[in-house]
C-alpha positions in Angstrom: 26.2 -9.3 15.8 29.4 -10.9 17.0 27.7 -13.4 19.5 29.6 -12.1 22.5 26.6 -10.2 23.9 23.3 -12.0 24.2 20.2 -10.2 23.2 18.2 -9.2 26.3 14.4 -9.7 26.3 14.0 -5.9 26.4 16.2 -5.4 23.4 14.3 -8.1 21.5 11.0 -6.6 22.4 12.2 -3.1 21.3 13.5 -4.6 18.0 10.2 -6.4 17.3 8.2 -3.3 18.2 10.1 -1.1 15.8 10.2 -3.8 13.1 6.4 -4.3 13.4 5.7 -0.6 13.1 7.9 -0.4 10.0 6.2 -3.4 8.5 2.7 -1.9 9.1 3.8 1.4 7.7 5.2 -0.3 4.6 2.0 -2.3 4.1 -0.1 0.9 4.4 2.1 2.6 1.8 1.9 -0.5 -0.4 -1.9 -0.5 -0.2 -2.0 3.2 -0.9 0.3 2.9 -3.8 -1.5 -0.2 -5.2 -5.0 1.1 -4.9 -4.7 4.9 -4.4 -3.0 5.5 -7.7 -5.9 4.0 -9.6 -8.2 6.8 -8.3 -6.6 9.1 -10.8 -6.9 6.8 -13.8 -10.3 7.9 -15.1 -9.4 11.6 -15.7 -6.1 10.6 -17.4 -7.7 8.0 -19.7 -8.9 10.8 -22.1 -5.2 11.4 -23.1 -3.3 8.8 -25.1 0.4 7.9 -24.6 2.2 5.4 -26.9 -1.2 4.1 -28.0 -2.4 3.4 -24.5 -4.7 5.5 -22.4 -2.5 7.7 -20.2 -4.3 6.5 -17.0 -3.6 2.9 -17.8 0.1 3.7 -18.5 0.5 5.9 -15.4 -1.1 3.3 -13.1 1.0 0.4 -14.5 4.3 2.3 -14.4 3.6 4.4 -11.3 2.7 1.3 -9.2 6.0 -0.4 -10.2 8.0 2.7 -9.4 6.3 3.2 -6.1 6.9 -0.5 -5.1 10.6 -0.4 -6.1 11.2 2.7 -4.0 9.2 1.2 -1.1 11.4 -2.0 -1.2 14.7 0.0 -1.0 13.2 2.3 1.7 12.1 -0.7 3.8 15.5 -2.4 3.6 17.3 0.8 4.6 15.0 1.5 7.6 15.2 -2.2 8.7 19.0 -2.1 8.6 19.0 1.0 10.7 16.6 -0.6 13.2 18.9 -3.6 13.4 22.0 -1.5 14.0 20.2 0.6 16.7 19.1 -2.5 18.5 22.5 -4.2 18.2 21.3 -7.1 16.1 22.8 -6.1 12.7 24.6 -8.7 10.6 28.3 -8.5 10.2 29.7 -7.5 6.8 
């Protein structure tokens, strides 16, 4: 934002609404990734991978991969919301 155009209350409300919806969606996906992946651990524990039960390995590594992807997705979507509402930072 170059500072020449003030942010109107309508623009600020729209920006906050979109940001809040993105935040709640991200938190729901985070909860699903953090807890939902563990539902499939028990059936996979019968197999062994690198000396660990496969369920343990998949839950540990799968959660990290999901969270990493979620962070990049959130940042990309938030930047797009900022640009659409005219409050993006200059680069």
